[in-house]
NUDOPA-850738 format. One line per field, with one value per residue (C-alpha): residue number from 1; residue in one letter; x, y, z. Coordinates in pm, whole numbers. Layout:
// NUDOPA-850738
marza (NUM	...)
rolo (A	...)
east (X	...)
north (Y	...)
up (Z	...)
***
This chain:
// NUDOPA-850738
marza (1	2	3	4	5	6	7	8	9	10	11	12	13	14	15	16	17	18	19	20	21	22	23	24	25	26	27	28	29	30	31	32	33	34	35	36	37	38	39	40	41	42	43	44	45	46	47	48	49	50	51	52	53	54	55	56	57	58	59	60	61	62	63	64	65	66	67	68	69	70	71	72	73	74	75	76	77	78	79	80	81	82	83	84	85	86	87	88	89	90	91	92	93	94	95	96	97	98	99	100	101	102	103	104	105	106	107	108	109	110	111	112	113	114	115	116	117	118	119	120	121	122	123	124	125	126	127	128	129	130	131	132	133	134	135	136	137	138	139	140	141	142	143	144	145	146	147	148	149	150	151	152	153	154	155	156	157	158	159	160	161	162	163	164	165	166	167	168	169	170	171	172	173	174	175	176	177	178	179	180	181	182	183	184	185	186	187	188	189	190	191	192	193	194	195	196	197	198	199	200	201	202	203	204	205	206	207	208	209	210	211	212	213	214	215	216	217	218	219	220	221	222	223	224	225	226	227	228	229	230	231	232	233	234	235	236	237	238	239	240	241	242	243	244	245	246	247	248	249	250	251	252	253	254	255	256	257	258	259	260	261	262	263	264	265	266	267	268	269	270	271	272	273	274	275	276	277	278	279	280	281	282	283	284	285	286	287	288	289	290	291	292	293	294	295	296	297	298	299	300	301	302	303	304	305	306	307	308	309	310	311	312	313	314	315	316	317	318	319	320	321	322	323	324	325	326	327	328	329	330	331	332	333	334	335	336	337	338	339	340	341	342	343	344	345	346	347	348	349	350	351	352	353	354	355	356	357	358	359	360	361	362	363	364	365	366	367	368	369	370	371	372	373	374	375	376	377	378	379	380	381	382	383	384	385	386	387	388	389	390	391	392	393	394	395	396	397	398	399	400	401	402	403	404	405	406	407	408	409	410	411	412	413	414	415	416	417	418	419	420	421	422	423	424	425	426	427	428	429	430	431	432	433	434	435	436	437	438	439	440	441	442	443	444	445	446	447	448	449	450	451	452	453	454	455	456	457	458	459	460	461	462	463	464	465	466	467	468	469	470	471	472	473	474	475	476	477	478	479	480	481	482	483	484	485	486	487	488	489	490	491	492	493	494	495	496	497	498	499	500	501	502	503	504	505	506	507	508	509	510	511	512	513	514	515	516	517	518	519	520	521	522	523	524	525	526	527	528	529	530	531	532	533	534	535	536	537	538	539	540	541	542	543	544	545	546	547	548	549	550	551	552	553	554	555	556	557	558	559	560	561	562	563	564	565	566	567	568	569	570	571	572	573	574	575	576	577	578	579	580	581	582	583	584	585	586	587	588	589	590	591	592	593	594	595	596	597	598	599	600	601	602	603	604	605	606	607	608	609	610	611	612	613	614	615	616	617	618	619	620	621	622	623	624	625	626	627	628	629	630	631	632	633	634	635	636	637	638	639	640	641	642	643	644	645	646	647	648	649	650	651	652	653)
rolo (X	X	X	X	X	X	X	X	X	X	X	X	X	X	X	X	X	X	X	X	X	X	X	X	X	X	X	X	X	X	X	X	X	X	X	X	X	X	X	X	X	X	X	X	X	X	X	X	X	X	X	X	X	X	X	X	X	X	X	X	X	X	X	X	X	X	X	X	X	X	X	X	X	X	X	X	X	X	X	X	X	X	X	X	X	X	X	X	X	X	X	X	X	X	X	X	X	X	X	X	X	X	X	X	X	X	X	X	X	X	X	X	X	X	X	X	X	X	X	X	X	X	X	X	X	X	X	X	X	X	X	X	X	X	X	X	X	X	X	X	X	X	X	X	X	X	X	X	X	X	X	X	X	X	X	X	X	X	X	X	X	X	X	X	X	X	X	X	X	X	X	X	X	X	X	X	X	X	X	X	X	X	X	X	X	X	X	X	X	X	X	X	X	X	X	X	X	X	X	X	X	X	X	X	X	X	X	X	X	X	X	X	X	X	X	X	X	X	X	X	X	X	X	X	X	X	X	X	X	X	X	X	X	X	X	X	X	X	X	X	X	X	X	X	X	X	X	X	X	X	X	X	X	X	X	X	X	X	X	X	X	X	X	X	X	X	X	X	X	X	X	X	X	X	X	X	X	X	X	X	X	X	X	X	X	X	X	X	X	X	X	X	X	X	X	X	X	X	X	X	X	X	X	X	X	X	X	X	X	X	X	X	X	X	X	X	X	X	X	X	X	X	X	X	X	X	X	X	X	X	X	X	X	X	X	X	X	X	X	X	X	X	X	X	X	X	X	X	X	X	X	X	X	X	X	X	X	X	X	X	X	X	X	X	X	X	X	X	X	X	X	X	X	X	X	X	X	X	X	X	X	X	X	X	X	X	X	X	X	X	X	X	X	X	X	X	X	X	X	X	X	X	X	X	X	X	X	X	X	X	X	X	X	X	X	X	X	X	X	X	X	X	X	X	X	X	X	X	X	X	X	X	X	X	X	X	X	X	X	X	X	X	X	X	X	X	X	X	X	X	X	X	X	X	X	X	X	X	X	X	X	X	X	X	X	X	X	X	X	X	X	X	X	X	X	X	X	X	X	X	X	X	X	X	X	X	X	X	X	X	X	X	X	X	X	X	X	X	X	X	X	X	X	X	X	X	X	X	X	X	X	X	X	X	X	X	X	X	X	X	X	X	X	X	X	X	X	X	X	X	X	X	X	X	X	X	X	X	X	X	X	X	X	X	X	X	X	X	X	X	X	X	X	X	X	X	X	X	X	X	X	X	X	X	X	X	X	X	X	X	X	X	X	X	X	X	X	X	X	X	X	X	X	X	X	X	X	X	X	X	X	X	X	X	X	X	X	X	X	X	X	X	X	X	X	X	X	X	X	X	X	X	X	X	X	X	X	X	X	X	X	X	X	X	X	X	X	X	X	X	X	X	X	X	X	X	X	X	X	X	X	X	X	X	X	X	X	X	X	X	X	X	X)
east (6718	6738	6839	7107	7259	7307	7402	7639	7921	7868	7893	8213	8356	8274	8427	8745	8776	8717	8824	9098	9371	9179	9075	9419	9471	9312	9008	8943	8973	8737	8475	8474	8512	8261	7994	8052	8020	7694	7568	7656	7466	7163	7183	7158	6859	6689	6783	6614	6316	6254	6317	6144	6399	6303	5929	5692	5488	5412	5578	5894	5843	5865	5843	5983	6110	6090	6361	6290	6178	6487	6369	6040	6017	5663	5546	5901	5944	6094	6211	6530	6390	6509	6355	6374	6302	6480	6718	6817	6847	7095	7308	7301	7447	7706	7824	7829	7972	8262	8322	8330	8588	8796	8783	8905	9169	9297	9387	9672	9754	9777	9928	10252	10075	10081	9743	9516	9224	9204	9217	8941	8730	8755	8663	8354	8247	8286	8052	7798	7787	7729	7454	7292	7300	7143	6867	6764	6398	6458	6715	6855	6930	7086	7300	7409	7534	7679	7891	7970	8138	8324	8460	8557	8730	8939	9044	9136	9311	9524	9559	9938	9936	10313	10338	10295	10153	9879	9783	9776	9558	9311	9289	9238	8955	8799	8820	8701	8407	8311	8227	7999	7842	7758	7555	7385	7290	7147	6948	6797	6705	6547	6356	6210	6113	5940	5763	5759	5916	6243	6068	6139	5794	5627	5864	5807	5429	5451	5699	5470	5236	5520	5668	5614	5710	5993	6254	6470	6836	7128	6883	6739	6426	6467	6249	6241	6289	6579	6771	6711	6823	7138	7226	7178	7388	7661	7685	7699	7981	8195	8131	8154	8453	8306	8496	8581	8547	8748	9095	9075	9015	9359	9533	9315	9556	9779	9569	9624	9516	9210	9086	9119	8910	8640	8623	8629	8416	8142	8130	8163	8216	7903	7698	7644	7515	7283	7153	7065	6886	6705	6587	6485	6128	6288	6542	6283	6094	6394	6533	6795	6927	6932	7125	7383	7418	7469	7727	7925	7921	8029	8301	8431	8439	8649	8873	8963	9036	9282	9466	9477	9677	9997	9998	10270	10143	9943	9681	9642	9567	9284	9174	9128	8946	8700	8652	8582	8338	8146	8108	7942	7698	7607	7542	7327	7122	7124	6944	6697	6848	6866	6836	7144	7336	7260	7340	7683	7731	7678	7903	8167	8184	8297	8560	8695	8737	8909	9147	9236	9289	9482	9700	9743	9874	10121	10238	10264	10474	10694	10782	10547	10660	10375	10553	10484	10811	10990	10788	10764	10798	10572	10329	10508	10600	10249	10023	9704	9724	9805	9493	9272	9403	9326	8971	8915	9068	8862	8549	8652	8712	8366	8475	8186	7996	7733	7381	7443	7479	7837	8080	8237	8031	8128	8025	7657	7631	7869	7745	7387	7485	7624	7317	7089	7285	7252	6883	6817	6824	6932	7233	7358	7286	7503	7771	7770	7771	8073	8274	8180	8300	8625	8670	8609	8902	9127	9005	9112	9446	9544	9415	9636	9923	9888	9887	10177	10398	10335	10339	10516	10861	11185	11184	11281	11313	11636	11763	11676	11311	11298	11430	11138	10857	10599	10232	10000	9891	9557	9393	9442	9359	9088	8834	8898	8729	8397	8491	8615	8277	8104	8334	8264	7894	7720	7646	7474	7304	7136	7104	6735	6636	6824	6822	6501	6281	5995	6126	5847	5919	6238	6265	5901	5850	6214	6300	6075	6102	5863	5689	5839	6193	6233	6611	6614	6306	6445	6813	6799	6664	6975	7164	7413	7708	7620	7612	7939	8135	8244	8389	8565	8729	8805	8993	9167	9282	9403	9583	9753	9875	10018	10192	10346	10438	10522	10622	10785	10856	11071	10785	10589	10887	10930	10559	10565	10853	10681	10361	10517	10262	9974	10166	10236	9874	9760	10042	9971	9599	9493	9670	9366	9581	9800	9493	9330	9661	9685	9317	9233	9531	9782	9523	9404	9760	9805	9487	9594	9930	9756	9540	9840	10085	9846	9563	9718	10069	10008	9686	9608	9968	10063	9783	9775	10085	10320	10122	9930	10057	10419	10385	10239	10528	10787	10616	10601	10970	11050	10833	11004	11327	11156	11134	11497	11434	11638	11455	11643	11530	11169	11222	11378	11084	10839	11030	11025	10654	10591	10795	10597	10267	10354	10483	10162	9958	10156	10146	9796	9584)
north (9797	9443	9302	9570	9465	9112	9190	9486	9267	9025	9313	9429	9077	9048	9385	9329	8964	8989	9347	9382	9440	9735	9875	9814	9806	10140	10088	9741	9873	10164	9942	9663	9884	10138	9876	9717	10049	10119	9769	9826	10157	9997	9705	9938	10111	9774	9671	9971	9945	9574	9559	9889	9973	10340	10297	10234	9919	9713	9400	9349	9307	8977	8965	8785	8939	8700	8770	8489	8127	7917	7555	7432	7056	6926	6981	7054	7428	7713	8068	8258	8484	8704	8628	8948	8938	9031	8735	8829	9197	9121	8908	9170	9441	9203	9069	9394	9612	9383	9307	9678	9740	9444	9567	9917	9780	9550	9849	9922	9567	9428	9732	9546	9242	9226	9051	9309	9282	8905	8942	9203	9001	8700	8913	9052	8712	8578	8850	8788	8416	8484	8734	8475	8228	8455	8584	8240	8151	7784	7520	7481	7852	7837	7545	7744	8024	7765	7616	7963	8076	7745	7803	8161	8053	7794	8056	8306	8063	7949	8299	8285	7962	7952	7861	7484	7550	7772	7508	7240	7459	7527	7156	7073	7324	7176	6814	6870	7078	6809	6588	6843	6954	6593	6575	6905	6780	6458	6669	6869	6548	6404	6726	6710	6346	6435	6758	6750	7096	7285	7619	7735	7867	7554	7337	7538	7506	7130	7031	7061	6800	6556	6525	6148	6080	5836	5788	5489	5588	5345	5057	5174	5366	5701	5993	6196	6541	6420	6259	6560	6804	6603	6584	6958	7016	6802	7066	7338	7154	7159	7518	7652	7435	7242	6965	6686	6902	7193	7107	7323	7650	7718	7627	7884	8141	8073	8321	8698	8845	9030	8689	8556	8846	8792	8414	8423	8728	8773	8493	8118	8018	8202	8034	7724	7925	8121	7800	7644	7964	7994	7635	7676	7560	7227	7190	7283	6960	6735	6731	6481	6718	7010	6798	6709	7076	7175	6908	6962	7341	7332	7075	7281	7598	7418	7232	7536	7743	7482	7486	7866	7865	7739	7863	8108	8231	8548	8463	8103	8217	8434	8151	7909	8187	8197	7822	7855	8146	7955	7679	7933	8030	7668	7569	7882	7755	7407	7532	7716	8060	8139	8518	8511	8301	8561	8843	8694	8634	9007	9134	8873	8992	9337	9245	8942	9137	9406	9150	8991	9321	9449	9138	9220	9563	9398	9162	9456	9647	9343	9277	8975	8817	8622	8442	8620	8483	8721	9027	9228	9594	9719	9923	10256	10191	10116	10283	10290	9919	9856	10041	9868	9525	9594	9699	9388	9162	9308	9261	8901	8844	8982	9241	9435	9500	9230	9356	9670	9764	9882	9662	9571	9408	9052	9103	9138	8850	8590	8634	8592	8268	8129	8247	8078	7751	7761	7851	7544	7341	7029	6803	6928	7285	7248	7077	7373	7628	7489	7425	7775	7932	7736	7843	8206	8181	8038	8299	8579	8408	8355	8701	8855	8631	8758	9122	9092	8882	9112	9460	9441	9347	9383	9345	8994	9053	9124	9480	9495	9413	9645	9935	9903	9879	10148	10222	10117	10383	10556	10350	10049	10183	10442	10177	9989	10271	10125	9795	9972	10142	9807	9638	9911	9980	9710	9500	9774	9923	9601	9412	9480	9450	9143	8965	9098	8852	8912	8721	8837	9205	9202	8866	8819	8481	8453	8262	8000	7872	7620	7732	7433	7556	7828	7874	8202	8342	8277	8354	8687	8526	8320	8383	8668	8431	8292	8641	8741	8421	8519	8846	8675	8409	8667	8893	8590	8473	8820	8862	8524	8607	8936	8753	8493	8703	9041	8989	8646	8583	8280	8104	7979	7777	7612	7531	7381	7154	7053	6948	6861	6593	6837	7116	6898	6779	7141	7256	6970	7050	6730	6539	6558	6612	6316	6102	6192	6140	5786	5695	5862	6011	5725	5454	5671	5699	5324	5251	5504	5331	4994	5131	5314	5023	4731	4895	5167	5033	4662	4627	4923	4998	4629	4545	4887	5098	4833	4531	4517	4853	4768	4428	4594	4837	4558	4346	4650	4715	4350	4362	4680	4482	4301	4629	4666	4888	4667	4553	4224	4131	4185	3994	3705	3693	3698	3415	3208	3276	3158	2840	2767	2832	2608	2333	2340	2330	2032	1822	1900	1966)
up (9493	9632	9294	9262	9595	9466	9106	9149	9289	8997	8751	8918	8901	8529	8443	8645	8544	8169	8102	8362	8101	7962	8300	8452	8828	8913	8693	8834	9189	9125	8961	9220	9528	9402	9335	9678	9858	9673	9759	10126	10136	9972	10217	10517	10355	10308	10663	10824	10589	10643	11018	11102	11371	11361	11354	11066	11032	11340	11205	11001	10630	10449	10070	9767	9444	9148	8891	8644	8620	8671	8637	8490	8433	8464	8820	8931	8891	9087	9028	9082	9349	9635	9974	10177	10551	10873	10854	10499	10592	10872	10642	10367	10589	10735	10399	10204	10483	10566	10199	10111	10384	10266	9905	9994	10234	9959	9741	9982	10085	9731	9556	9476	9328	8947	8927	9093	8845	8895	9275	9288	9045	9276	9581	9410	9281	9635	9763	9487	9568	9937	9861	9633	9920	10181	9951	9820	9849	9764	9854	9502	9474	9821	9707	9403	9626	9865	9590	9454	9775	9772	9421	9506	9827	9643	9388	9660	9894	9602	9456	9485	9288	9245	9613	9664	10011	9865	9608	9878	10102	9820	9739	10106	10133	9820	9935	10292	10176	9925	10222	10384	10057	9971	10293	10211	9864	10011	10258	9972	9787	10101	10165	9814	9865	10191	10097	9717	9705	9742	9801	10156	10248	10111	10314	10632	10597	10537	10811	11120	10974	10907	11254	11255	10894	10826	10555	10468	10468	10433	10457	10790	10878	11053	11150	10830	10980	11196	10911	10684	10952	11022	10652	10617	10928	10773	10502	10768	10946	10634	10533	10891	10988	11278	11452	11209	10897	11033	10905	10592	10777	10933	10607	10430	10577	10275	10082	10106	10442	10301	10184	10538	10667	10406	10451	10831	10903	10648	10393	10364	10728	10844	10571	10786	11082	10854	10696	11032	11141	10808	10844	11210	11123	11027	11309	11575	11509	11577	11930	11817	11551	11794	12044	11778	11679	12043	12119	11798	11843	12209	12143	11851	12063	12324	12079	11868	12178	12307	11975	11964	12289	12128	11766	11665	11329	11402	11138	11256	11611	11477	11244	11534	11717	11427	11447	11821	11781	11514	11772	12003	11729	11661	12019	12053	11760	11915	12228	11999	12065	11693	11742	11966	11712	11445	11687	11755	11382	11326	11606	11528	11167	11282	11536	11352	11028	11235	11385	11052	10875	11176	11154	10786	10884	11123	10848	10607	10860	10929	10563	10540	10868	11037	11322	11652	11793	11554	11649	11973	12063	11781	11991	11946	11584	11455	11718	11508	11433	11799	11917	11661	11759	12124	12040	11828	12093	12378	12166	12102	12475	12546	12802	12955	13276	13348	13393	13185	12818	12876	12692	12363	12087	12175	12537	12453	12208	12353	12710	12593	12419	12746	12936	12682	12713	13093	13069	12854	13178	12995	12991	12657	12761	13070	12859	12620	12902	13084	12769	12653	12978	12959	12597	12702	12944	12673	12423	12656	12717	12353	12259	12528	12421	12063	12176	12417	12188	11893	12044	12380	12504	12314	11933	11828	11453	11267	11225	10855	10921	11223	11016	10774	11032	10955	11000	10717	10467	10515	10241	10473	10819	10746	10627	10952	11142	11027	11189	11503	11541	11495	11748	12002	11958	11748	12056	12253	11946	11835	12165	12221	11855	11730	12068	12223	12410	12166	11865	11635	11703	11499	11328	11231	11063	10952	11272	11433	11792	11944	12263	12444	12377	12639	12661	12470	12642	12992	12923	13103	13419	13497	13825	13841	13875	13532	13385	13547	13481	13124	13255	13546	13329	13059	13298	13448	13103	13004	13337	13305	12955	13086	13368	13137	12834	12988	13351	13317	12948	13024	13203	12894	12776	13114	13135	12784	12886	13210	13031	12696	12590	12644	12472	12169	12165	12138	11909	11667	11663	11839	11558	11331	11023	11112	11179	10848	10671	10812	10765	10434	10252	10266	10181	9891	9764	9805	9610	9350	9308	9265	8985	8839	8843	8802	8608	8397	8340	8400	8201	7976	7879	7861	7618	7457	7390	7529	7398	7070	6953	7030	6858	6551	6543	6568	6298	6074	6128	6038	5728	5619	5563	5274	5089	4967	4664	4425	4104	4077	4432	4330	4001	4191	4434	4143	3975	4293	4320	3966	4028	4344	4168	3866	4094	4297	3974	3834	4146	4277	3969)
***
């Protein structure tokens, strides 16, 4: 069953990819969607069996299924195996459920595209790679899946390859992720040097005895576990778009909207969070690494929220929201609240996929228009999409009643992250808490701004577009009901299991927390003002957005003019792209031109095609004039030759 979950999407990708012309659009859709739905059903069966939510064994199950020996070179050997435990089970249901919804939704969204088999093949391959990553029982297999989701993302982001912007976005995602993946690869090498193994269980058993071990890196000696954890986190920063390596994520919106939902909700960007939680037995033994994870995560949550305030592309607003929410997950892991990070990963998958696919329905209704400044007044025209977007947005805002289980999915997980950060009782914990609360206010504001600009007020589009506004077909909105249910009830349903105070009760040995790290254990004991602050700032942000974009729609423009430097700083995404362009891109082009002009043209061409070869050609052309074709010319030359030869013989012999 477990092997089928992983391999069915691969089979669908192979059939649609290599036999798409024979299967045609409908056949490719049936094969890929059918296999994903089956994989999702099997994943839920495995989830309930492994975690024992409804009784059964006292402890969650933890086992490994060996498929075959992958590498065997002397003492260096490991299998291709599936590690099944509670952490894997959670990721299986998240990945397959969201992916199945995206596949079915794509039947309606992509029905006009002439390359449906290729698109569905890419989607299924993407899912297979992510499932390979989350079921890996060794670091090399994890890296294989890690690179697989990267390859699939580049293919999907650049799916409409005739658009220069799509090609540029795919290249940007590739290049930025190369930086993070290089760090991840170095971390794997260093881990093998330290422990002599890439097998996860072997590593976890060895790490506690190596707390004081050192490694030489860049000519300096460091604590081995710290440097390894930081290198691994570098990979997570790239894949999960944390501050500094985040610039590829908003541009990934150039791909079709279902791709955005899959990348942002269930695959790729959550891989970094999963990796840190999977390697909790490593990170727990490095306070320095945990501090870095906390600071980077909290700063990213704040940064992305500030940028989301001023974006006008409906998908980019949601994209920066993803970047911000990933920051929450990371600083939860940084204060050792790994169960809460995974809990938020699960709830976030439902409401973020709902938001992206809801945005896709808006774009579909608006004849591919994505600029919210050209929308407005859509609430009555597309009421189902309108309702779904409100549910997803309220879940993202984390609206709920503190001290109870009444609230949307994001309320339970995000609030518990903030409570865990406060309970850490440390400088970085307080830093994360206050930036997280501030980001919660901005999240509510830009979510309300998106809703009010898109669905309320007078229509701002042209009459031709307005005349074609219509609700999405059932094939697009019916699958979203699954995500609506998750956005409404996943938080309350899994609050006590995924985020219960007894870590071993649900997570077993899949997550490890040192006894000295008490933030997660004491999170529920924080003062009431801490518990209520996310709701207060959330309502304040939503109310302010209503005031500015419904009651006084001319006010935002006046505010932007009054604080224009701050507005431009946010609108231009803190000028990271401009900074990287000046520091990396332009110097790279300059160096490239030097090698092109001086190396290629000035040296290789000068001494090659334009040098020796050209000289040979010219000499050959000159020599060709000696070949006139007239017999008397040749006879004359022979006679002259004989005269010269006889003269030489007479005078020198």
